[in-house]
Structure formats: structure tokens, C-alpha cells
C-alpha positions as CSV (number, residue, x, y, z in Angstrom):
1,M,100.7,82.6,133.1
2,F,102.1,81.8,129.8
3,E,99.3,82.9,127.7
4,A,98.7,86.1,129.8
5,K,102.4,87.0,128.5
6,K,102.0,86.1,124.9
7,P,99.2,88.8,123.6
8,G,102.0,91.3,125.6
9,V,104.9,89.6,123.9
10,M,103.0,90.2,120.8
11,A,102.0,93.9,121.5
12,S,105.5,94.8,122.0
13,L,107.2,93.5,118.7
14,V,103.8,95.5,117.3
15,A,105.3,98.8,118.8
16,V,109.0,97.8,117.8
17,L,108.3,97.3,114.3
18,A,106.0,100.5,114.2
19,G,108.9,102.6,115.7
20,L,111.2,101.2,113.4
21,L,108.6,101.8,110.2
22,G,108.5,105.5,111.3
23,V,111.7,105.8,111.8
24,L,112.7,104.1,108.7
25,G,109.8,106.6,106.9
26,V,111.9,110.0,108.2
27,L,114.5,108.6,106.6
28,Q,113.2,107.9,103.4
29,Y,111.6,111.4,103.3
30,R,115.2,112.6,104.0
31,W,116.6,110.3,101.1
32,I,114.2,111.4,99.0
33,G,114.8,115.0,99.5
34,T,118.3,114.6,99.2
35,L,118.1,112.7,96.0
36,G,115.6,115.4,94.8
37,E,117.6,118.2,95.4
38,A,120.7,115.9,93.6
39,E,118.3,115.2,90.6
40,A,117.4,118.9,90.4
41,T,121.3,119.9,90.2
42,R,121.8,117.0,87.4
43,M,119.0,118.3,85.2
44,H,119.8,121.7,85.4
45,R,123.4,121.0,84.4
46,M,122.6,118.7,81.9
47,L,120.2,121.4,80.7
48,H,123.4,123.9,80.2
49,L,125.4,121.4,78.6
50,S,122.6,120.7,75.8
51,T,121.7,124.5,75.8
52,T,125.6,125.7,75.0
53,G,125.4,122.5,72.2
54,F,122.6,124.2,70.8
55,A,124.2,127.6,70.9
56,G,127.1,126.6,69.5
57,A,125.8,124.6,67.0
58,I,124.3,128.3,65.7
59,Y,127.3,129.9,66.5
60,E,129.7,128.0,64.2
61,P,127.9,128.3,60.7
62,L,127.6,131.9,61.8
63,G,131.6,132.3,62.4
64,R,132.3,130.4,59.4
65,L,130.6,132.5,57.5
66,Q,131.8,135.9,59.1
67,E,135.2,134.0,58.8
68,R,134.8,133.0,55.0
69,F,134.0,136.7,54.3
70,L,136.7,138.5,55.7
71,L,138.9,139.9,53.1
72,D,141.1,142.4,51.7
73,P,139.0,144.9,49.6
74,G,142.1,146.6,47.7
75,G,142.3,146.8,44.1
76,G,138.7,148.8,44.2
77,E,135.3,147.8,43.4
78,A,135.6,145.2,40.9
79,A,138.1,143.5,41.9
80,L,136.2,143.4,45.8
81,A,133.2,142.0,43.6
82,E,135.7,139.1,42.4
83,R,136.9,138.4,45.1
84,L,132.9,138.2,46.9
85,A,131.7,135.9,43.9
86,L,134.9,133.5,44.7
87,R,134.2,133.7,48.7
88,Y,130.4,133.2,48.1
89,Q,131.1,129.8,45.5
90,Q,133.6,128.6,48.2
91,W,130.7,129.2,50.9
92,R,128.2,127.4,48.5
93,A,130.4,124.5,48.4
94,S,131.9,123.7,51.6
95,S,128.7,125.0,53.9
96,T,126.5,122.7,55.9
97,H,124.0,125.4,55.9
98,P,124.0,127.4,52.1
99,G,120.9,128.7,52.5
100,L,121.6,130.6,55.6
101,L,122.6,133.4,53.7
102,S,120.0,135.6,52.3
103,A,121.7,138.7,50.8
104,L,125.3,140.1,50.4
105,Y,125.8,144.0,51.0
106,H,128.7,146.4,50.7
107,V,128.5,149.4,52.9
108,A,131.3,152.0,52.2
109,P,131.9,155.3,54.2
110,Q,131.8,158.6,52.1
111,P,134.3,162.3,52.4
112,D,130.8,163.5,53.8
113,G,130.1,161.5,56.3
114,S,127.3,159.3,54.7
115,L,127.3,155.3,54.0
116,R,127.0,154.0,50.5
117,L,125.2,150.9,50.1
118,A,125.8,148.4,47.3
119,R,124.4,144.9,47.1
120,F,126.2,142.0,45.9
121,H,124.6,139.7,42.9
122,P,126.3,136.5,42.8
123,E,125.1,135.3,39.2
124,A,126.4,138.1,38.0
125,G,129.4,139.1,40.0
126,T,128.7,142.7,40.5
127,L,128.1,145.0,43.4
128,V,125.2,147.3,42.5
129,P,124.7,150.6,44.0
130,L,121.5,151.3,46.0
131,A,119.4,153.1,48.7
132,W,119.1,152.2,51.7
133,P,115.9,150.5,52.3
134,E,113.4,150.8,55.4
135,A,114.2,147.5,56.4
136,L,118.0,147.9,56.9
137,V,117.6,151.4,58.2
138,P,118.7,150.1,61.8
139,W,122.0,148.9,59.9
140,R,122.5,151.9,58.7
141,V,122.5,153.8,62.4
142,Y,124.5,150.8,63.6
143,F,127.4,151.6,60.8
144,A,127.3,155.2,61.3
145,H,128.1,154.6,65.0
146,V,130.4,151.8,64.9
147,G,132.9,153.4,66.6
148,E,131.0,154.0,69.4
149,A,130.7,150.1,70.6
150,P,126.4,150.2,69.1
151,V,124.8,147.0,69.9
152,A,124.1,145.3,66.1
153,P,120.4,145.6,65.2
154,A,118.6,141.7,65.6
155,T,115.9,142.7,62.6
156,P,116.8,141.7,60.2
157,P,119.0,139.2,61.2
158,G,122.9,139.7,59.8
159,L,126.3,139.7,60.4
160,P,128.3,142.9,60.4
161,V,132.3,141.9,58.8
162,P,135.1,145.0,58.7
163,L,136.9,145.0,55.5
164,L,140.9,145.0,56.5
165,P,142.5,148.2,55.9
166,R,146.1,148.5,54.2
167,S,146.7,151.7,56.6
168,A,145.3,153.7,59.2
169,A,144.3,156.0,56.4
170,D,141.8,153.6,54.5
171,R,138.5,153.3,55.0
172,P,137.0,150.3,53.0
173,G,134.2,149.9,55.1
174,F,132.4,146.7,56.1
175,L,130.6,143.7,54.3
176,L,126.4,143.6,56.0
177,L,125.5,139.0,55.8
178,L,121.9,139.2,55.7
179,L,120.5,135.9,57.1
180,D,117.4,134.2,56.2
181,E,115.3,133.9,58.9
182,T,112.8,131.5,57.3
183,Y,116.0,129.0,56.4
184,A,116.5,129.4,60.0
185,A,113.4,128.8,61.3
186,E,112.4,125.9,59.0
187,T,115.3,124.2,58.9
188,L,118.4,124.9,60.9
189,F,116.5,125.3,64.3
190,P,114.3,122.0,64.2
191,A,117.6,120.1,63.1
192,L,119.5,121.1,65.9
193,A,116.8,121.4,68.1
194,R,116.5,117.6,67.6
195,T,119.8,116.8,68.2
196,Y,120.6,118.7,71.4
197,L,117.4,119.3,73.4
198,L,114.5,117.3,71.9
199,G,116.0,113.9,72.7
200,G,117.2,111.4,74.9
201,D,117.8,112.9,78.8
202,N,115.5,116.5,77.1
203,S,113.2,114.5,75.9
204,D,110.7,116.0,78.4
205,Y,111.6,120.1,77.7
206,D,109.9,122.5,75.2
207,L,112.1,125.0,73.6
208,L,111.0,128.6,72.3
209,I,113.2,130.6,69.8
210,T,112.2,134.4,69.2
211,A,113.2,137.4,68.0
212,H,115.6,139.2,70.6
213,D,114.6,142.4,69.9
214,D,110.8,141.4,69.9
215,P,110.1,138.2,72.3
216,A,106.2,138.3,70.3
217,R,107.8,137.2,66.9
218,V,108.1,133.3,67.5
219,L,110.5,131.7,65.0
220,F,110.4,128.0,66.0
221,Q,108.6,126.4,69.1
222,S,108.2,122.6,69.6
223,G,104.9,121.3,71.6
224,A,101.7,123.1,71.8
225,G,102.1,124.0,75.1
226,S,102.9,127.8,76.6
227,L,106.3,129.0,77.8
228,D,105.0,131.3,80.1
229,G,106.8,131.9,83.4
230,S,110.5,131.6,84.1
231,P,112.3,129.2,81.5
232,D,114.6,126.7,82.8
233,A,117.6,127.8,80.1
234,T,118.0,131.1,78.4
235,A,120.8,131.7,75.4
236,L,121.5,134.3,73.0
237,L,121.8,132.8,69.6
238,G,124.5,134.0,67.2
239,L,127.7,135.4,67.8
240,G,129.1,136.4,71.0
241,G,126.5,135.0,73.0
242,R,125.7,134.4,76.3
243,V,124.2,131.2,77.7
244,E,122.5,131.0,81.2
245,V,120.6,128.2,83.2
246,S,119.4,128.9,86.7
247,T,119.7,126.0,89.2
248,R,118.1,125.9,92.3
249,S,118.9,124.1,95.4
250,G,116.7,124.5,98.4
251,N,116.8,128.5,99.2
252,N,120.3,128.3,97.1
253,E,120.6,129.6,93.3
254,E,123.6,129.3,91.3
255,T,123.5,130.5,87.6
256,L,125.6,128.8,85.2
257,V,127.1,131.1,82.3
258,T,128.7,130.2,79.2
259,I,129.8,133.2,77.0
260,L,130.7,132.1,73.1
261,R,133.7,133.3,71.8
262,S,134.0,135.2,68.4
263,D,136.7,134.1,66.1
264,S,137.2,137.3,64.8
265,V,138.7,138.7,68.4
266,E,142.5,137.9,68.5
267,V,143.1,136.0,71.7
268,S,145.7,138.5,72.6
269,D,142.7,140.6,73.7
270,L,140.8,138.4,75.3
271,E,139.9,137.9,79.6
272,V,139.9,134.9,81.0
273,R,137.1,134.7,83.7
274,A,136.3,131.3,85.5
275,T,133.6,129.7,86.6
276,E,133.1,127.3,89.5
277,T,133.0,124.3,86.3
278,E,134.6,125.9,83.4
279,R,136.9,128.7,81.8
280,V,135.2,131.0,79.5
281,L,136.4,133.2,77.0
282,V,134.9,136.9,77.4
283,G,135.4,139.8,74.4
284,P,136.5,143.3,74.8
285,S,134.1,145.7,73.8
286,L,132.2,146.2,69.7
287,G,134.3,149.7,70.4
288,S,137.9,147.8,69.3
289,R,138.1,147.2,65.2
290,A,138.6,143.8,66.3
291,A,135.1,142.9,68.2
292,Q,133.3,144.3,65.4
293,G,131.0,142.3,64.2
294,A,131.5,139.4,67.7
295,S,128.4,139.9,69.1
296,V,125.3,139.8,67.6
297,Q,122.7,137.8,68.9
298,P,119.5,138.2,66.7
299,W,117.4,135.4,68.2
300,R,116.6,134.3,71.8
301,L,115.9,130.9,73.1
302,E,113.8,129.6,75.8
303,V,113.8,126.1,77.6
304,R,111.7,124.8,79.7
305,H,110.5,121.5,81.4
306,R,107.5,120.4,80.3
307,A,105.9,119.9,83.8
308,G,107.0,123.8,84.3
309,S,109.7,123.8,85.7
310,I,112.7,121.7,86.6
311,E,111.9,122.0,90.2
312,A,108.1,121.6,89.3
313,A,109.2,118.1,87.5
314,V,111.4,117.3,90.6
315,A,108.6,117.9,92.7
316,R,106.6,115.5,91.2
317,W,109.0,112.7,90.8
318,R,109.5,113.2,94.5
319,R,106.2,113.2,95.8
320,R,105.3,109.8,93.2
321,N,108.6,108.5,95.2
322,L,107.3,109.2,98.8
323,G,103.7,108.1,97.7
324,V,105.4,104.7,96.4
325,S,107.6,104.2,99.8
326,F,104.8,105.2,102.1
327,G,102.9,102.6,100.1
328,I,105.4,100.3,100.6
329,L,105.7,101.0,104.4
330,L,101.7,101.1,105.3
331,L,101.5,97.7,103.2
332,L,104.2,96.3,105.9
333,G,102.5,97.7,108.5
334,G,99.2,96.5,107.7
335,A,100.8,93.1,107.7
336,A,102.2,93.7,111.0
337,V,98.8,94.5,112.0
338,L,97.4,91.5,110.1
339,L,99.9,89.4,111.3
340,M,98.8,90.4,115.5
341,V,95.5,89.7,114.5
342,S,95.7,86.7,112.8
343,A,98.1,85.0,115.8
344,R,95.0,86.2,118.2
345,R,92.9,84.7,115.9
346,A,95.0,81.6,115.8
347,R,95.4,82.0,119.9
348,R,91.0,82.1,120.0
349,L,90.9,79.2,117.7
350,A,92.8,76.9,119.7
351,A,92.0,77.7,122.8
352,Q,87.9,77.2,121.4
353,Q,89.5,74.0,119.9
354,M,90.7,73.1,123.0
355,A,87.0,74.0,124.5
356,F,85.3,72.0,121.9
357,V,87.4,69.0,122.5
358,A,87.1,68.7,126.8
359,G,83.3,70.0,126.2
360,V,82.5,67.3,123.4
361,S,84.3,64.6,125.4
362,H,82.5,65.4,128.4
363,E,79.2,65.5,125.8
364,L,80.4,61.8,124.7
365,R,81.5,60.1,128.6
366,T,78.2,61.2,130.3
367,P,75.9,59.3,127.8
368,L,78.5,56.4,127.2
369,A,78.3,56.0,131.5
370,V,74.8,56.0,131.3
371,I,74.5,53.3,128.7
372,R,77.3,51.4,129.8
373,S,75.7,51.3,133.6
374,A,72.4,50.2,132.3
375,A,73.7,47.8,129.9
376,E,75.6,46.1,132.9
377,N,72.8,46.1,135.3
378,L,70.6,44.7,132.7
379,A,73.6,42.1,132.1
380,D,73.5,41.2,136.0
381,G,70.2,40.7,136.1
382,V,69.8,43.6,138.4
383,V,66.5,44.8,136.7
384,E,63.9,42.3,137.0
385,D,60.3,43.5,136.3
386,L,58.8,44.8,133.1
387,A,58.3,48.3,134.3
388,Q,61.8,49.0,135.6
389,A,63.1,47.4,132.2
390,R,61.4,49.8,130.2
391,R,62.5,52.8,132.2
392,Y,66.6,51.4,131.5
393,G,65.4,51.3,128.1
394,A,63.9,54.8,127.7
395,L,67.5,55.7,129.6
396,V,69.3,54.1,126.8
397,D,67.1,55.7,124.3
398,A,67.3,58.9,125.4
399,E,71.4,59.0,125.7
400,G,71.9,57.3,122.1
401,R,69.5,60.1,121.1
402,R,72.2,62.6,122.9
403,L,74.8,60.8,121.1
404,S,73.4,60.5,117.7
405,A,73.0,64.5,117.8
406,L,76.2,65.0,119.3
407,V,77.5,62.9,115.9
408,E,75.3,64.2,114.1
409,Q,76.5,68.3,114.7
410,V,80.2,67.1,114.1
411,L,79.5,65.8,110.8
412,V,77.5,69.4,109.4
413,L,80.3,71.1,111.1
414,A,82.8,69.0,108.6
415,G,80.5,69.2,105.5
416,A,80.3,73.4,106.0
417,Q,84.0,73.0,106.0
418,T,84.3,71.2,102.6
419,Q,81.7,73.9,101.3
420,T,79.5,70.7,99.9
421,P,76.8,72.5,98.3
422,P,73.0,71.4,100.3
423,A,70.3,69.4,98.4
424,R,67.5,71.1,97.8
425,E,63.5,70.4,97.5
426,P,60.8,72.3,97.5
427,L,58.9,72.1,101.0
428,D,55.7,73.2,102.0
429,L,56.8,75.0,105.6
430,A,53.4,74.5,108.0
431,P,53.6,70.8,107.6
432,F,57.6,70.5,108.0
433,L,58.1,72.9,111.3
434,E,54.6,71.4,112.9
435,G,56.7,68.1,112.4
436,A,60.7,69.6,113.5
437,V,59.1,71.3,116.2
438,A,57.2,67.9,117.4
439,R,60.7,65.6,116.8
440,C,62.9,68.4,118.1
441,Q,60.7,68.7,121.6
442,R,61.1,65.1,122.5
443,T,64.7,65.8,122.7
444,F,64.2,68.1,125.7
445,E,64.6,66.3,129.1
446,Q,61.6,67.6,130.3
447,E,58.6,68.9,128.8
448,V,58.6,72.5,127.6
449,P,55.1,73.5,125.2
450,I,56.3,75.6,122.5
451,E,53.9,78.4,121.3
452,L,53.8,77.8,117.2
453,R,52.5,80.6,114.8
454,L,52.3,80.4,111.6
455,D,51.1,83.4,108.8
456,D,48.5,81.8,106.4
457,D,49.7,81.4,102.8
458,L,53.2,80.7,103.4
459,P,54.9,80.2,100.2
460,R,57.1,77.0,99.8
461,V,61.2,77.3,100.3
462,R,63.9,75.0,98.9
463,A,66.1,73.9,101.1
464,D,67.6,70.7,102.8
465,A,64.9,69.6,105.1
466,R,67.7,67.8,106.9
467,A,69.8,70.6,107.5
468,L,66.9,73.1,108.1
469,E,65.4,71.0,110.5
470,A,68.7,70.7,112.4
471,A,69.0,74.2,112.4
472,L,65.8,74.8,113.5
473,C,66.4,72.0,116.3
474,N,69.8,74.1,117.6
475,L,67.6,77.1,117.9
476,L,65.1,75.7,119.9
477,S,67.4,73.8,122.3
478,N,69.5,76.8,123.1
479,A,65.7,78.7,124.0
480,Y,65.1,75.7,126.0
481,K,68.7,75.4,127.6
482,Y,68.6,79.2,128.1
483,G,65.0,80.2,128.5
484,D,62.8,80.4,131.7
485,G,60.6,77.5,130.4
486,W,58.6,79.1,127.3
487,I,59.7,79.2,123.8
488,G,57.9,80.8,121.2
489,M,58.4,80.3,117.3
490,E,57.1,82.0,114.3
491,A,57.0,81.9,110.4
492,R,56.4,85.5,108.1
493,L,56.8,86.1,105.0
494,Q,58.8,89.0,104.4
495,A,58.4,91.2,101.2
496,D,58.9,95.0,102.3
497,A,62.1,95.6,100.1
498,G,63.8,93.3,98.2
499,P,63.3,89.5,96.8
500,P,60.8,88.2,99.3
501,L,61.9,86.2,102.2
502,V,60.5,83.5,105.0
503,A,61.6,84.4,108.3
504,L,61.3,81.8,110.8
505,T,62.0,83.4,114.6
506,V,62.5,81.4,117.9
507,R,62.4,83.4,121.1
508,D,63.0,82.9,124.6
509,R,62.2,84.8,128.1
510,G,65.5,84.0,129.4
511,A,68.4,86.1,130.8
512,G,69.6,87.5,127.2
513,I,72.4,87.5,126.1
514,P,75.7,90.2,127.2
515,A,76.3,93.0,124.3
516,D,80.0,92.2,124.0
517,E,79.1,88.3,123.7
518,L,77.1,89.3,120.4
519,P,79.5,89.9,117.8
520,H,80.8,86.2,118.7
521,L,77.7,84.3,118.9
522,F,78.2,82.6,115.4
523,E,81.9,82.1,116.0
524,P,83.0,78.3,116.0
525,F,83.4,76.9,119.3
526,F,82.4,79.8,120.9
527,R,80.3,79.5,124.1
528,G,79.4,82.4,126.9
529,R,80.4,83.0,130.2
530,A,77.1,82.2,132.0
531,A,77.6,78.5,129.7
532,R,80.7,77.9,130.8
533,E,80.0,79.3,134.4
534,A,76.6,76.9,134.9
535,Q,78.4,74.2,132.8
536,M,75.6,73.5,130.9
537,R,76.0,70.9,128.1
538,G,77.0,72.1,124.4
539,S,80.2,72.5,122.1
540,G,79.8,75.8,120.6
541,L,78.8,74.3,117.6
542,G,75.2,74.9,117.0
543,L,74.7,79.0,116.6
544,S,78.0,78.1,113.8
545,L,76.4,75.3,111.8
546,V,72.7,77.8,111.8
547,Q,74.5,80.3,110.0
548,N,76.5,78.0,107.7
549,M,73.6,76.4,106.8
550,A,71.8,79.8,106.4
551,E,74.2,80.9,104.0
552,A,74.4,77.6,101.8
553,H,71.2,78.3,101.2
554,G,71.5,82.0,100.0
555,G,69.8,83.6,103.3
556,R,71.3,85.0,107.0
557,V,70.6,84.4,110.6
558,D,69.8,87.9,112.8
559,V,70.0,87.5,116.4
560,E,68.5,90.5,119.2
561,S,68.3,90.0,122.7
562,T,67.2,92.3,125.3
563,P,69.6,91.4,128.9
564,G,66.5,90.0,131.3
565,R,64.1,90.2,128.9
566,G,64.9,87.5,126.6
567,S,66.6,86.2,123.2
568,A,65.2,86.0,119.2
569,F,67.1,84.2,116.4
570,T,65.4,85.5,113.0
571,L,66.9,82.8,110.2
572,Y,66.1,84.0,106.7
573,L,65.7,81.6,103.5
574,P,64.5,82.8,100.1
575,A,61.1,82.0,99.2
576,D,60.5,79.7,96.3
577,V,57.6,82.2,94.1
């Protein structure tokens, strides 16, 4: 009753463990999903800060450059040139990026409505008038309509700086500070990219900087990959730039916006706007004199994760973690299943061992009882004539042989368990088989003929003669016990495919073996239902020892059985050719 309950208890424990693993799997799926959303939000916030820092680092030298040349033009053109020379020297001496300024122009409105252009030559400290070159035509249009709040041209990049008038009637004009785009692309952008966007937490990002008015004109790009598709962050680089980062969390989308303030705008003219995370200053329109030159963004920055997007990177991270988590759960589940299988096998092995002990005890008790009884009769003088004494001697000899065979099986089992390699020697099969069959036949209680068929020119095999004879005797004894009075044995060479093998087959014409018992025939201590019900002698070790012997010699053993028509056991051994 106790043994019947154990499998049910184990199955219940496994079912409970499977349920717990399922619940844990669902919880892990949800936890990793929540962590993935939080990680995406964190990455977007960090990228927003980095992108804002990059845009601010561009903004700072431009703002200082604009501030440096914000001056009073009074005293005429010669005085203006002297002030420009002084400011230029100060800029070159104090700026960390002096190469950012490529040229300086003075734009002066004329009474007829035209705009006079003069270029400042820092070597001579003079302003030299010149005709408007083709490249500066967009800027001429800008200055001609500056009161109408036009958009500053992005090509060529420059900073318009209004000269401060002394009265409402003065029209001193503007300074145009042209920026060296080559210097920015080769020096400024790479240095700032390494500082803000290509190191630390941002090492997995690529960035692209293009002209604001011409996205096809690439000024700087990190990495060799393409930045096609929606970027994770964008920024307008210059004065008054706008930084945007799109944050996605499930079906919700949030855009973080930072607008950089121009130092040329009076604080009293600014409007304060609040976002979720910060307060930003937004300047008035370009139509205001104070804001002129405050919104100049010649370049556009795009940043995207190398996985395609932050969402794609987080999804890959989520899949990887889900794979690891469910892999661990599968290992736990597999361990539970293996534990159950191991426990069942241990119980089955224990039951088989108990059956073996009982069987061996019975096998030992019977011959010992017969031997003791015969010895007592001989000692007490019950046996008087020679013929009767011979019968007693034959009986003692037969029972002693049975004891020897049982002890031999136990010793062979011990050798198989210790994996002691067999001592092989070349054997001529024909004489060996004839002798082994004759010796084994003498152990039968009744005379049963054995039909022996051997192929001509059988090759030799390298084997342990004692172990091979014991294996064949096990097969022949089983055929004797479970057959119907006929035993057949044949030896043939099998060389159809692979290395040549010698096949030794023992057949009987008994009741056969049930199909459900065939997979367990070669397990130690296993005995079939028919043998147990008929209380046949045996320990359940014979076929296991046959298999161990075959495998130790590099061969195998197979069985074919048809209920009602008998069984055939075939021992395959490598031929010594």
C-alpha cells in the first residue's frame, strides 16, 4: 500500500512544481516587460541629456562669437575697422575654437534701399567693399527682409550680428560672421561627438550631422552604417537650437523638447515654458531687434541606436533576457523530471535488487538443502549399495554445478560493474562453439537436443573464452527453460555494411516474450511475468551479463520475439580479419 502511494505523491509534487514554474514564467515575462519599458525610458532620457549637451556645446562657441562682435559702430567705417581688429584679436586669443570663424563682413543699408557689402581683412585691419558674391545671395535676401522675421540661411553657415544704433534714425547695419564648415566637420563635431554621444552609455549610438537646408549634404557621420529611418533624437545645431527626443513606452509616446536660449535676447523679452522635467526659455520672433541673429541653425543632428532604434535594442535585450530566464526555468523543469525519473528508477532498481536477493536466496537454499540431505544420508549409512551411492554422488555434483553457476554469475556481474577489461585471445569459432554447447548441455536437468549450424570458413574472433561461453550458456539455458524442447544455434558471417561481424543466434520455439517486456529484458534483476508466476529458477542477471559481455568486446546483442512462435537472441562480435 505504501509503495502504491509513492508514485502518486511524486507525480503530485512534480505537478505542483510545474505549476509554480508556470507562474514564475508568467511573472518573469511581466517583470522583464516592465523592466524593458523602464530601460527604454531611461535610455531616451540619457540620450536627451547627451544630445542637449552636444547642442549646447555647439551653441556656446557660437554665442561667444556673436557676443564678442556685438559692438558700437560709431565713428565711421575706419573706427569700426579698428574695433573689429581688436575684437578679432581677442577672439583668436580667448576662444577654444578660433578656426570656427572663416570670414567677417559688414552689411550697411544704403539710402536707395540697397545693401553695401565690405569684407574685413584682419591682416590689414581694414574693411574692403566688394560686390555680393553668388554664395552670399541668400544672406543678402535675409538682410533685405530682416524686419519681416525671415529664416536665416543655413548655407553658407553664418551668424548675423546687429550693430547697436545710437538713435532711432541710425541704420548702422549688421556684421555677418561666416563659419568655417570644414573646421566644424573635421575638428569641432568629432571632438564633441566623442565627449557627448560616442562614449559611456552612448557607445551604442551612431550620429549624423547634415546641412539644415540640405539633408543629403553630410558633414559628419560616425560609423559605417546607414541612418535611414526615424532617429531616436534630433537637434538643430546653432543659436536658438531645438533638441527633440521621442520616447515610446508601449502605445504611449512622449517628446522631450529643449529650446536653447540666445545670449543676445534680453531676459525680459523671454517667455518661460514648463515641460514635464525642466523649464526652458523660448525667445521671441526674429522680427524683434533684440532677437536678430538669435535663431540660426545651420546644421541638423540625428542620433540613432545601432540596433535600429532604442525600441529595437530594448526588444533585443528583452528577448535575450526572456531566453535566459525561460532557459533557467526549462533547466529547473528538466531537473524535476530527471529527479522523478531517477527516483522511479531507484525504486525499480531497489525492487529488482530485493527480488534478486530473494531469488538468489531461493537458488542457494535449494541446492544446499539437497547437498546437505544427501550428505546426511551418506553419513548415517542409509545408502548401502554402490548404485545408490553413485546416484547420490551425481545429485551432489549437479547441485554443486548449479551453485557454481550462480556464484559465477555474481562474480561476472561484479566484474562488469567494475568495468574490468576482458582478456581477449583469438578463438576458432567452430571447435569453440561445439565444446561450449556440449558443456552447457550437460547442465540441463533433462536431455534437450541442440541443433547447431555453422557457416563454412567462419573467421576467428578475439574474445575472452570464459566470458563468451558464459554468455552463450545463459542464452541456451533461457531457451531450455522457456522453449518447447527444441533449441537451435547458428553462427554466420555478416558483412553487408560496415566492419564484418560474426552473428551467433540462439532460437527457441516457446511462448515468446510480450512486447512490453522487450525494452527491459537486458536490465539487471529483471524477470518477466511468466517467469515470476511460474516460479522458475533464475536471478534476472543472465541477459544483463550477456549485454555487458557483448559491449565489452565491441559488439551488441539483439532480440526478436513473436508471441506463440518463440524468440531469437543474436550476439554480434567483431570478426578478427
